[in-house]
C-alpha positions in Angstrom: 118.0 31.9 90.6 116.3 32.9 93.9 119.5 34.2 94.8 120.3 36.7 92.2 116.6 38.1 92.6 117.0 38.7 95.7 120.6 40.5 95.2 118.7 42.7 92.7 116.2 43.5 94.7 119.0 44.5 97.6 121.1 46.4 94.8 117.7 47.9 93.5 116.4 49.3 97.3 120.1 50.6 98.1 120.9 52.4 95.1 117.7 53.6 95.1 117.7 54.8 98.4 121.4 56.8 97.8 119.4 58.5 95.1 116.8 59.5 97.3 119.4 60.9 99.8 120.5 62.6 97.2 117.6 64.4 96.0 117.1 65.4 99.7 120.2 66.6 100.1 119.8 68.6 96.9 116.2 70.1 98.0 117.9 70.8 101.4 120.8 73.2 99.7 118.1 75.0 97.2 116.4 75.9 100.1 119.1 77.2 102.2 120.2 79.3 98.8 116.5 81.0 98.5 115.3 83.2 101.1 111.9 82.3 102.6 109.4 85.2 103.6 106.6 84.5 105.8 103.3 85.5 104.9 99.6 86.0 106.1 100.4 86.5 109.8 97.5 88.6 110.1 94.4 88.4 107.6 93.7 92.0 107.9 95.7 95.3 108.1 94.5 95.5 112.0 94.3 92.8 114.6 91.0 94.1 116.2 91.7 98.7 116.7 95.2 98.7 116.1 97.0 98.0 113.2 98.6 94.7 112.3 102.4 93.8 110.7 100.3 93.2 107.2 101.0 95.3 104.1 98.9 96.3 101.4 100.3 94.6 98.3 101.7 97.6 95.6 98.7 99.1 93.9 95.9 97.0 96.2 93.2 99.5 97.6 91.5 98.6 101.3 88.1 100.2 101.5 87.2 100.0 105.4 84.1 100.2 107.7 84.3 100.0 111.4 81.1 100.3 113.8 80.8 100.4 117.3 77.7 100.2 119.4 77.3 102.1 122.8 78.1 100.0 126.1 76.1 96.8 126.4 75.4 98.0 130.5 72.9 100.4 129.5 71.0 97.5 129.6 67.2 97.2 127.5 66.5 101.0 127.7 69.3 101.9 125.4 68.9 98.2 123.8 72.4 97.2 125.1 74.0 99.5 123.0 72.6 99.1 119.5 70.7 103.2 120.3 74.2 104.3 120.0 77.3 104.0 117.6 80.3 105.5 116.4 81.7 105.0 112.8 85.0 105.1 111.1 85.4 105.1 107.5 88.9 104.1 105.7 90.9 104.3 102.6 94.2 102.4 102.6 96.6 101.8 99.6 99.6 100.0 98.8 101.7 102.6 97.1 104.6 99.6 97.5 105.0 96.2 99.1 106.8 97.4 102.0 104.8 101.5 102.1 101.1 101.7 102.5 99.3 104.9 103.2 95.8 105.7 104.8 93.2 108.2 105.4 89.9 107.9 107.6 87.2 109.9 109.0 85.4 108.9 112.3 82.5 110.4 113.6 83.8 110.5 117.7 84.7 114.6 117.7 84.6 114.7 113.5 88.2 113.5 113.5 90.3 113.0 110.6 93.4 111.0 110.5 96.1 110.1 108.1 98.7 108.0 108.4 101.9 105.6 106.8 103.1 102.1 107.5 106.7 101.5 106.7 108.0 97.6 106.8 111.6 98.1 108.0 112.2 94.0 108.5 110.2 90.9 107.5 110.2 87.3 108.8 112.2 84.9 106.9 113.9 81.5 106.7 116.3 80.1 104.0 119.6 82.3 103.2 118.4 84.8 104.9 116.9 84.2 108.3 114.8 86.7 110.2 113.0 85.7 113.4 110.3 88.5 113.4 109.0 91.3 111.4 108.8 95.0 112.5 107.3 98.2 110.8 106.9 101.6 112.1 103.3 103.5 112.2 102.6 107.0 112.4 99.5 108.7 112.0 98.4 112.6 112.5 94.6 113.2 114.0 92.6 116.3 113.7 89.7 116.8 115.4 87.1 118.9 114.0 84.0 119.3 116.5 83.5 122.6 118.0 85.7 123.1 121.0 84.2 122.8 124.8 85.0 126.1 125.9 84.9 128.6 122.4 84.9 131.9 124.9 89.0 131.0 125.4 91.1 131.3 122.5 91.9 128.1 120.4 94.4 127.5 118.0 94.2 125.0 115.2 97.0 123.2 116.6 95.6 122.2 119.7 93.1 120.0 117.4 96.2 117.5 116.2 97.4 114.3 118.0 100.4 112.6 116.6 101.0 108.5 116.9 104.2 106.4 116.7 103.8 103.0 116.8 106.7 100.1 115.8 104.9 97.1 115.5 107.1 93.8 116.1 105.6 90.6 115.2 106.5 86.9 114.9 104.5 84.1 113.1 105.3 81.3 115.3 103.0 78.7 113.1 100.4 78.7 110.4 97.8 78.9 113.2 99.4 81.1 115.7 101.0 84.9 115.3 101.8 87.3 117.8 102.7 91.2 118.2 103.8 93.5 120.6 103.5 97.3 120.1 105.3 100.0 121.3 103.5 103.1 121.2 103.8 107.0 122.2 101.3 109.7 121.9 101.5 113.0 121.9 98.3 115.8 122.1 98.8 118.9 121.4 95.8 119.5 124.1 95.0 117.8 126.9 91.4 117.3 129.6 93.1 119.0 132.3 96.2 120.5 133.9 96.8 117.6 135.5 97.6 115.9 132.6 100.8 114.8 130.3 100.6 116.0 126.9 102.5 112.6 125.7 101.8 108.8 126.8 103.8 105.7 126.4 101.6 102.6 126.2 102.8 98.6 125.7 100.3 97.0 123.4 100.1 93.1 122.5 98.1 91.6 119.7 97.7 88.1 118.8 95.7 85.8 115.8 94.8 82.0 116.5 93.4 80.4 113.1 90.9 77.9 113.7 89.7 77.0 110.4 90.7 77.9 106.9 88.3 81.1 107.1 87.9 81.6 111.2 90.3 82.9 113.2 90.2 84.4 117.0 92.0 87.8 117.7 92.8 89.7 121.2 94.3 92.7 121.8 95.4 94.7 124.8 97.2 97.8 125.7 98.8 99.1 128.8 99.1 102.8 129.1 101.3 104.5 131.7 98.8 107.2 132.5 100.3 110.0 134.9 99.3 109.0 138.2 98.3 112.4 139.4 95.5 112.9 136.4 92.1 113.1 137.5 90.4 111.2 135.0 90.5 107.2 135.2 91.6 105.8 132.2 91.0 102.4 131.6 93.3 99.9 129.4 91.7 99.0 126.1 90.9 95.5 125.9 89.3 93.9 122.9 88.3 90.4 121.4 87.0 89.2 117.9 86.3 86.5 115.8 87.7 87.4 112.2 85.6 85.5 109.3 87.3 85.8 105.3 84.9 85.6 102.8 86.7 85.4 99.8 87.4 89.4 98.6 87.2 90.4 102.5 87.4 90.1 106.1 84.6 90.4 108.8 85.3 90.7 111.7 82.7 90.6 115.0 84.1 92.3 118.0 83.9 93.4 121.7 85.7 95.9 123.5 86.0 98.4 126.0 86.4 101.2 123.6 84.1 102.5 120.9 86.8 105.0 119.5 89.1 103.8 117.0 91.8 105.8 116.4 95.0 105.1 118.4 94.6 108.6 119.4 91.5 107.8 121.1 91.0 104.5 122.4 94.4 103.8 123.6 94.9 107.6 125.3 91.1 107.9 126.0 89.4 104.8 127.5 88.6 107.0 130.5 84.6 105.4 131.2 84.1 101.7 130.3 86.1 98.8 132.6 85.7 95.5 130.5 85.4 93.6 133.2 82.8 95.6 135.2 80.0 95.5 132.1 81.4 98.2 130.2 81.7 95.9 126.8 81.2 97.8 123.2 79.7 95.6 120.4 81.1 96.1 117.0 82.4 94.9 113.3 84.6 95.7 111.0 84.6 95.0 107.3 87.7 94.9 105.0 87.0 95.0 101.1 90.3 95.2 99.2 90.8 96.0 95.4 93.6 95.1 92.9 94.7 97.8 90.2 
């Protein structure tokens, strides 16, 4: 009797194991037949100042408020920068899941900007294996402040700056995402005769998720300015903390640039060195509406 019971148990375990293996094989085959796309490499369309690989979904509107205070090395007289401020207001809209357009206005030089961000490749696994995500970002910036020298002939075209970027990102895990940003900027008008109208830069940014609603972000751009320039430029460096609160993302940050457009903070961070006290405290608020 005991031998029959033992034999029955052995047979059940054996056939049960075969069945479980068949189910696992079936699941693996099903997964390979599907394409699984990576999502939420970054929670916002910005890393800090620069654009992230993230796209808005179709018919989603992102209302953005960005604020930078003055440099903390102003001391108590300037209340560590609180007495000064720069603000940027923006609207971004998802025309399609792969195409986002945007419009903004900054108090710095009273600048208007328009942009588009087009997804070219999307990180995926399974049937279609793509190790990275790639997007193109292009913007046009127009400053409307008065020219510094109004007595000379000033053209409207002199107000325009063009920005081209390729965003290349990879989500390595649920916690870590990294992005590199090769950048080209063309200014129709530069500060001095020794300046080049074209600037090339290489940026890198990342996001490390700490908890479900908290993440640390960092961003750095190395600029290749003309060595003959009479202006000393500093490479923009920014550190931030992202706080997700339901429908919006609130980001606290420190940066050596108070400008919030690529043609400004990449090209024109000329006064502040992050490691010499030239640090600006600020915040970004993103609120998304679905239509």
